[in-house]
N, CA, C and O of each residue as an XYZ file, in Angstrom:
396
protein
N    -110.334    -55.686   -114.690
C    -110.138    -54.277   -114.450
C    -111.434    -53.585   -114.067
O    -111.454    -52.759   -113.155
N    -112.503    -53.912   -114.751
C    -113.752    -53.184   -114.541
C    -114.297    -53.394   -113.128
O    -114.793    -52.455   -112.506
N    -114.204    -54.614   -112.627
C    -114.733    -54.851   -111.285
C    -113.863    -54.187   -110.220
O    -114.386    -53.661   -109.238
N    -112.549    -54.206   -110.403
C    -111.684    -53.525   -109.437
C    -111.879    -52.009   -109.506
O    -111.836    -51.333   -108.479
N    -112.093    -51.473   -110.708
C    -112.368    -50.043   -110.842
C    -113.645    -49.675   -110.106
O    -113.679    -48.699   -109.356
N    -114.693    -50.454   -110.322
C    -115.963    -50.137   -109.670
C    -115.855    -50.255   -108.155
O    -116.455    -49.464   -107.427
N    -115.101    -51.231   -107.679
C    -114.975    -51.403   -106.236
C    -114.152    -50.279   -105.606
O    -114.578    -49.661   -104.631
N    -112.977    -50.022   -106.168
C    -112.072    -49.052   -105.541
C    -112.522    -47.617   -105.800
O    -112.590    -46.812   -104.872
N    -112.823    -47.300   -107.031
C    -113.093    -45.909   -107.383
C    -114.518    -45.464   -107.089
O    -114.756    -44.271   -106.900
N    -115.462    -46.380   -107.045
C    -116.847    -45.974   -106.815
C    -117.305    -46.365   -105.419
O    -117.712    -45.507   -104.636
N    -117.241    -47.651   -105.104
C    -117.732    -48.112   -103.809
C    -116.933    -47.492   -102.665
O    -117.522    -46.994   -101.706
N    -115.613    -47.514   -102.750
C    -114.785    -46.945   -101.682
C    -114.888    -45.420   -101.636
O    -114.760    -44.824   -100.566
N    -115.119    -44.782   -102.794
C    -115.226    -43.328   -102.840
C    -116.444    -42.839   -102.073
O    -116.417    -41.742   -101.516
N    -117.506    -43.624   -102.030
C    -118.709    -43.196   -101.311
C    -118.473    -43.065    -99.811
O    -119.222    -42.364    -99.130
N    -117.457    -43.722    -99.292
C    -117.150    -43.595    -97.872
C    -116.121    -42.505    -97.602
O    -116.182    -41.839    -96.568
N    -115.185    -42.318    -98.513
C    -114.088    -41.387    -98.288
C    -114.371    -40.014    -98.893
O    -114.071    -38.992    -98.275
N    -114.936    -39.982   -100.077
C    -115.136    -38.735   -100.808
C    -115.950    -37.683   -100.085
O    -115.502    -36.540    -99.996
N    -117.125    -38.006    -99.562
C    -117.908    -36.983    -98.864
C    -117.203    -36.437    -97.622
O    -117.315    -35.246    -97.329
N    -116.484    -37.279    -96.894
C    -115.730    -36.790    -95.725
C    -114.618    -35.849    -96.158
O    -114.390    -34.813    -95.533
N    -113.935    -36.211    -97.221
C    -112.865    -35.363    -97.744
C    -113.423    -34.005    -98.142
O    -112.853    -32.972    -97.789
N    -114.528    -33.996    -98.871
C    -115.132    -32.735    -99.298
C    -115.673    -31.948    -98.106
O    -115.591    -30.720    -98.092
N    -116.222    -32.635    -97.113
C    -116.729    -31.959    -95.916
C    -115.582    -31.280    -95.165
O    -115.722    -30.137    -94.730
N    -114.466    -31.961    -95.012
C    -113.314    -31.367    -94.334
C    -112.779    -30.164    -95.106
O    -112.431    -29.146    -94.508
N    -112.713    -30.278    -96.420
C    -112.274    -29.139    -97.229
C    -113.220    -27.958    -97.076
O    -112.780    -26.816    -96.950
N    -114.516    -28.233    -97.087
C    -115.507    -27.162    -96.974
C    -115.399    -26.459    -95.621
O    -115.390    -25.230    -95.557
N    -115.319    -27.233    -94.548
C    -115.241    -26.609    -93.227
C    -113.904    -25.901    -93.012
O    -113.849    -24.872    -92.339
N    -112.848    -26.436    -93.570
C    -111.557    -25.759    -93.484
C    -111.611    -24.441    -94.251
O    -111.085    -23.431    -93.784
N    -112.240    -24.444    -95.416
C    -112.421    -23.222    -96.200
C    -113.263    -22.216    -95.429
O    -112.967    -21.021    -95.430
N    -114.305    -22.697    -94.775
C    -115.227    -21.826    -94.051
C    -114.569    -21.174    -92.827
O    -114.929    -20.058    -92.453
N    -113.615    -21.861    -92.210
C    -113.020    -21.337    -90.980
C    -111.778    -20.492    -91.203
O    -111.296    -19.884    -90.248
N    -111.235    -20.419    -92.404
C    -110.087    -19.550    -92.665
C    -110.596    -18.111    -92.682
O    -111.469    -17.786    -93.487
N    -110.074    -17.237    -91.812
C    -110.664    -15.903    -91.664
C    -110.390    -14.969    -92.841
O    -111.290    -14.241    -93.259
N    -109.197    -14.969    -93.375
C    -108.839    -14.015    -94.427
C    -108.731    -14.712    -95.771
O    -108.313    -15.865    -95.874
N    -109.127    -13.963    -96.802
C    -108.997    -14.502    -98.149
C    -107.546    -14.347    -98.571
O    -107.033    -13.234    -98.688
N    -106.904    -15.461    -98.795
C    -105.496    -15.425    -99.176
C    -105.139    -16.663    -99.959
O    -105.999    -17.306   -100.562
N    -103.882    -16.988    -99.945
C    -103.392    -18.135   -100.691
C    -103.961    -19.445   -100.148
O    -104.310    -20.340   -100.917
N    -104.054    -19.555    -98.814
C    -104.570    -20.794    -98.210
C    -106.021    -21.028    -98.584
O    -106.410    -22.136    -98.953
N    -106.829    -19.955    -98.483
C    -108.257    -20.097    -98.786
C    -108.459    -20.403   -100.274
O    -109.331    -21.196   -100.628
N    -107.672    -19.790   -101.132
C    -107.765    -20.061   -102.573
C    -107.395    -21.514   -102.868
O    -108.049    -22.188   -103.665
N    -106.335    -21.980   -102.210
C    -105.902    -23.354   -102.424
C    -106.966    -24.358   -101.971
O    -107.229    -25.340   -102.665
N    -107.574    -24.114   -100.812
C    -108.591    -25.032   -100.297
C    -109.833    -24.999   -101.181
O    -110.444    -26.041   -101.419
N    -110.216    -23.824   -101.670
C    -111.360    -23.738   -102.581
C    -111.073    -24.489   -103.875
O    -111.936    -25.207   -104.381
N    -109.867    -24.329   -104.413
C    -109.497    -25.045   -105.630
C    -109.474    -26.561   -105.389
O    -109.906    -27.339   -106.240
N    -108.974    -26.964   -104.236
C    -108.947    -28.384   -103.889
C    -110.363    -28.941   -103.771
O    -110.628    -30.058   -104.217
N    -111.269    -28.174   -103.177
C    -112.664    -28.600   -103.065
C    -113.304    -28.743   -104.445
O    -113.991    -29.728   -104.720
N    -113.074    -27.754   -105.308
C    -113.654    -27.811   -106.664
C    -113.110    -28.996   -107.455
O    -113.862    -29.677   -108.153
N    -111.807    -29.244   -107.347
C    -111.236    -30.400   -108.038
C    -111.775    -31.705   -107.463
O    -111.976    -32.665   -108.207
N    -112.012    -31.757   -106.151
C    -112.586    -32.956   -105.538
C    -113.981    -33.242   -106.063
O    -114.322    -34.392   -106.342
N    -114.791    -32.195   -106.199
C    -116.145    -32.373   -106.748
C    -116.065    -32.797   -108.211
O    -116.769    -33.713   -108.636
N    -115.207    -32.132   -108.978
C    -115.071    -32.460   -110.391
C    -114.598    -33.902   -110.597
O    -115.159    -34.629   -111.417
N    -113.573    -34.310   -109.859
C    -113.056    -35.668   -110.027
C    -114.047    -36.714   -109.519
O    -114.105    -37.819   -110.058
N    -114.825    -36.382   -108.493
C    -115.871    -37.301   -108.036
C    -116.930    -37.512   -109.106
O    -117.358    -38.640   -109.353
N    -117.354    -36.416   -109.744
C    -118.336    -36.538   -110.825
C    -117.748    -37.258   -112.032
O    -118.443    -38.015   -112.711
N    -116.477    -37.022   -112.293
C    -115.817    -37.703   -113.398
C    -115.728    -39.208   -113.142
O    -115.865    -40.002   -114.074
N    -115.503    -39.602   -111.907
C    -115.482    -41.025   -111.572
C    -116.855    -41.653   -111.760
O    -116.960    -42.792   -112.216
N    -117.905    -40.919   -111.413
C    -119.259    -41.448   -111.639
C    -119.537    -41.605   -113.131
O    -120.164    -42.579   -113.547
N    -119.079    -40.658   -113.930
C    -119.252    -40.770   -115.383
C    -118.500    -41.987   -115.924
O    -119.039    -42.742   -116.734
N    -117.265    -42.175   -115.480
C    -116.497    -43.341   -115.911
C    -117.169    -44.633   -115.458
O    -117.147    -45.637   -116.170
N    -117.767    -44.600   -114.269
C    -118.461    -45.795   -113.788
C    -119.629    -46.149   -114.705
O    -119.869    -47.322   -114.989
N    -120.348    -45.138   -115.162
C    -121.451    -45.392   -116.092
C    -120.919    -46.012   -117.377
O    -121.518    -46.947   -117.909
N    -119.803    -45.500   -117.878
C    -119.226    -46.066   -119.100
C    -118.747    -47.498   -118.889
O    -118.921    -48.345   -119.766
N    -118.144    -47.775   -117.734
C    -117.674    -49.132   -117.447
C    -118.859    -50.081   -117.326
O    -118.803    -51.199   -117.837
N    -119.924    -49.660   -116.665
C    -121.110    -50.512   -116.519
C    -121.744    -50.773   -117.880
O    -122.181    -51.890   -118.156
N    -121.798    -49.749   -118.733
C    -122.315    -49.963   -120.095
C    -121.455    -50.971   -120.855
O    -121.973    -51.807   -121.594
N    -120.150    -50.885   -120.669
C    -119.258    -51.838   -121.330
C    -119.456    -53.257   -120.828
O    -119.427    -54.205   -121.612
N    -119.656    -53.409   -119.517
C    -119.916    -54.742   -118.957
C    -121.213    -55.300   -119.502
O    -121.283    -56.467   -119.887
N    -122.244    -54.463   -119.534
C    -123.544    -54.918   -120.050
C    -123.432    -55.271   -121.527
O    -123.986    -56.280   -121.964
N    -122.723    -54.456   -122.299
C    -122.570    -54.749   -123.729
C    -121.767    -56.024   -123.953
O    -121.975    -56.718   -124.949
N    -120.850    -56.341   -123.039
C    -120.051    -57.549   -123.191
C    -120.870    -58.803   -122.889
O    -120.742    -59.810   -123.586
N    -121.710    -58.744   -121.854
C    -122.436    -59.936   -121.434
C    -123.802    -60.101   -122.086
O    -124.308    -61.220   -122.167
N    -124.396    -59.037   -122.544
C    -125.717    -59.125   -123.172
C    -125.527    -59.028   -124.680
O    -125.070    -58.003   -125.186
N    -125.874    -60.088   -125.397
C    -125.684    -60.035   -126.848
C    -126.704    -59.104   -127.497
O    -127.846    -58.989   -127.051
N    -126.264    -58.456   -128.544
C    -127.166    -57.573   -129.283
C    -127.948    -58.395   -130.286
O    -127.440    -59.365   -130.847
N    -129.174    -58.001   -130.501
C    -129.977    -58.634   -131.544
C    -129.584    -57.987   -132.867
O    -129.811    -56.797   -133.086
N    -129.007    -58.775   -133.720
C    -128.621    -58.247   -135.017
C    -129.839    -58.282   -135.936
O    -130.446    -59.329   -136.166
N    -130.166    -57.125   -136.442
C    -131.302    -57.040   -137.349
C    -130.856    -57.479   -138.735
O    -129.769    -57.132   -139.197
N    -131.703    -58.235   -139.375
C    -131.404    -58.647   -140.740
C    -131.641    -57.456   -141.654
O    -132.634    -56.740   -141.530
N    -130.719    -57.267   -142.561
C    -130.887    -56.187   -143.515
C    -131.924    -56.605   -144.553
O    -131.895    -57.713   -145.087
N    -132.820    -55.696   -144.811
C    -133.833    -55.962   -145.825
C    -133.184    -55.884   -147.205
O    -132.325    -55.037   -147.452
N    -133.599    -56.765   -148.084
C    -133.025    -56.683   -149.434
C    -133.493    -55.400   -150.115
O    -134.578    -54.885   -149.846
N    -132.640    -54.906   -151.001
C    -132.997    -53.698   -151.725
C    -134.130    -54.008   -152.699
O    -134.189    -55.097   -153.270
N    -135.023    -53.048   -152.883
C    -136.095    -53.282   -153.849
C    -135.517    -53.364   -155.252
O    -134.480    -52.768   -155.543
N    -136.188    -54.097   -156.106
C    -135.667    -54.213   -157.474
C    -135.632    -52.841   -158.136
O    -136.524    -52.016   -157.939
N    -134.591    -52.617   -158.921
C    -134.454    -51.318   -159.581
C    -135.417    -51.237   -160.746
O    -135.671    -52.214   -161.450
N    -135.930    -50.069   -160.919
C    -136.858    -49.883   -162.040
C    -136.067    -49.439   -163.271
O    -134.881    -49.123   -163.185
N    -136.722    -49.424   -164.368
C    -136.084    -49.003   -165.601
C    -136.156    -47.492   -165.759
O    -135.745    -46.949   -166.783
N    -136.686    -46.808   -164.729
C    -136.795    -45.356   -164.788
C    -135.541    -44.758   -164.151
O    -135.026    -45.293   -163.169
N    -135.052    -43.652   -164.710
C    -133.867    -42.993   -164.199
C    -134.140    -41.498   -164.170
O    -134.759    -40.950   -165.082
N    -133.662    -40.833   -163.093
C    -133.868    -39.395   -162.971
C    -132.950    -38.671   -163.928
O    -131.794    -39.054   -164.112
N    -133.476    -37.613   -164.539
C    -132.653    -36.848   -165.462
C    -132.087    -35.585   -164.790
O    -131.488    -34.754   -165.472
N    -132.262    -35.425   -163.473
C    -131.701    -34.307   -162.760
C    -132.632    -33.134   -162.637
O    -132.329    -32.194   -161.903
N    -133.764    -33.147   -163.332
C    -134.716    -32.041   -163.278
C    -135.978    -32.399   -162.514
O    -136.967    -31.670   -162.590
N    -135.969    -33.487   -161.792
C    -137.128    -33.890   -161.004
C    -138.066    -34.801   -161.766
O    -139.024    -35.305   -161.179
N    -137.837    -35.031   -163.020
C    -138.668    -35.927   -163.790
C    -137.869    -37.173   -164.118
O    -136.638    -37.166   -164.133
N    -138.583    -38.209   -164.371
C    -137.917    -39.470   -164.656
C    -138.114    -39.822   -166.115
O    -139.188    -39.620   -166.681
N    -137.088    -40.337   -166.699
C    -137.180    -40.744   -168.105
C    -136.990    -42.244   -168.186
O    -136.315    -42.844   -167.349
N    -137.573    -42.827   -169.172
C    -137.456    -44.260   -169.360
C    -136.130    -44.594   -170.003
O    -135.730    -43.995   -171.002
N    -135.447    -45.576   -169.401
C    -134.158    -46.005   -169.934
C    -134.374    -46.942   -171.113
O    -135.283    -47.772   -171.085
N    -133.570    -46.821   -172.125
C    -133.709    -47.712   -173.288
C    -132.619    -48.725   -173.329
O    -132.581    -49.554   -174.238
């Protein structure tokens, strides 16, 4: 899934996405009156930019997942806890000796 996502949604988008946004922008620019058509084209342009950025964000997450899958993490050994002392806090900031 990850490789097909990166190919179709990212690699192919770099060829189609900018042309789509350019056509929307020029169509928006050439509509003479502000009306329903111009509002629709502006909304379509904004959604195109938003979804393009969202695809790039998803691509970053997919690439991180691929890297995490193939590159093993170095597991740090947990340090043993220090030995407990015979001193115990009495709640007032001072320590008393346990008997």
